[in-house]
N, C-alpha and C positions, 0 to 999 in steps of 0.2 A: 531262313537265317543267313545272313551275310558273313562269310568267313573273312577274318581280319588279315590273314597272311597269304591270301591268294588273289592274284589279279583277275580282272574280268575275263581274261583268256585262259585262266586256270593255272598260271605259273605261280610258283612260290615267290613270295616277296616280303620284305621287311615292312611292317606296318609304319605308316607315317604318323609320328607323334609330335611333329614340330609345332602344331597349334594347340596342344594340350598344355594346361597350366602345371607348373611345378608345385607339387604338394609333398608332404611328408608321408612316406609309405612304409608299412611294416608287413612282414609276413612271418608266420611261424610254421615250420615243417617238423614232422616227427618221423621216426623210423625205429626199427628194431633189428638187431642181428642176434640170431639164436646160436648159442654155444653150448657145448657139453659142460656138465657140472665141473669136471676136472679143469677145463679150460678157464671157466669163470674164476676158479680158485687161483690159477696162475696169473690171471689179469689182476685180481684183487691184491695179490702178494707181490706184484711187479716182478714176476719170475720168468717171463718169456725172454728167449734169447735175443729177439729183435729190439727189446727195450720197453719203455713205459708206454703201453698200448694206448691208454686213455689220453695222455699228453700229446702223443704223436697224432692220434685221430682228431683231437681238438684243433691242432694247428693245420692239419690237412683239410679239415672242414672249412676253416677260414680261407685257406688258399683256394679251395674249390669254389667257394662263393665268389671270390675275386676273379676267377678264371671262367665263370659261366658263359659269357658271350663268345669265348674262344671254343667252347665245347658244344653249345647249342646254336646252330647256324643262324636263326632269325631273331635271337635275343639282342636287345639293345645293350650297349655298354652303359653301366651305371656307376656313379661314384657312391660307394657304400659308406654310410656314416658309422655303422656299427654292425658287427656280426657276433652274436653271443651263442656259444655252443655249450650245451649241458649234456654230459654223459652219465647215465645212472646204471650201475651194475644191478641187475635183477637176478632172480633165481634161474631164469632160462636164457639169459643173455645180457646185452647192453642196449638200453633205450637211449636214443639219440634225439635231441631237440635243438633246433636252431632258430633263432630270431634274427632276421636281417632287417635293417632300417636304412632308408635313403631319402633324399629329397630329389624327386625326379618327376618325369612326365609319364612314366610307366611303372608297373608294379615290380616288386622285388621277390615275388614268390619263387621264381626259377632259381634265384641265388640261394634261397633258404633250402629248397628241395635238393639242389646240387650239393650243398654243404652236407646235408644228411647222407646223401648217397656216397659222397667221397669219404666221409667218416666211416661208414659201414664197410666200404671197400678196403680202407686202410686197416681196420680191425681184422677183416678177413685175411688180408695179406700177412699181418703180424702173427695171426693165430693158426694159419693153415698147416704149419708143420706139425702141430700137436692135435689138431682137430680136423677130421675128415668129413664131418657132418654139419658144417656151418651152413646156415640158411640166412640170407638177407631178405627181409620182407617188410611189408606193412609201412612203406614210405608214403606219407600223405601230407597234404597241406591242411593244417589245423585252423589257421586264422589268416585273414588278409584285411588290413586296416588302412584307411586313407584319412589323414588329418590335414585340415587346411593349414597353410603356413601363415603364422602371425609374426609380424616383424615390428 
């Protein structure tokens, strides 16, 4: 198997995508942050001192997607067409889902995954004062789609 981000001499290198076609790309990532029941109630009632956890986490997720190439060294810069973040309060925490869409030469899965991770970290930060048992986990890529561009 040939590694895409390693030169023949074994050095890390950004993959050359200059000859690839521009296509519409989508990726969906999901994750979960586990919270205590009392914390979940505070999130639902918007009673945390730091503010509206779900709104702030949603904005942070979009910002995280946009900043992905600054955080992940070999990621290409992409112009994102859309980042949709859904946060669902569950009995054991908050489920995070992000769909990222772009027209580009490389996939947008790292942006979707980063968005989920940043949302989870934001929720953690906003809830840590009242919950000492927070667990971030189960972040994964659910779907990766490539559509031909029709003009």
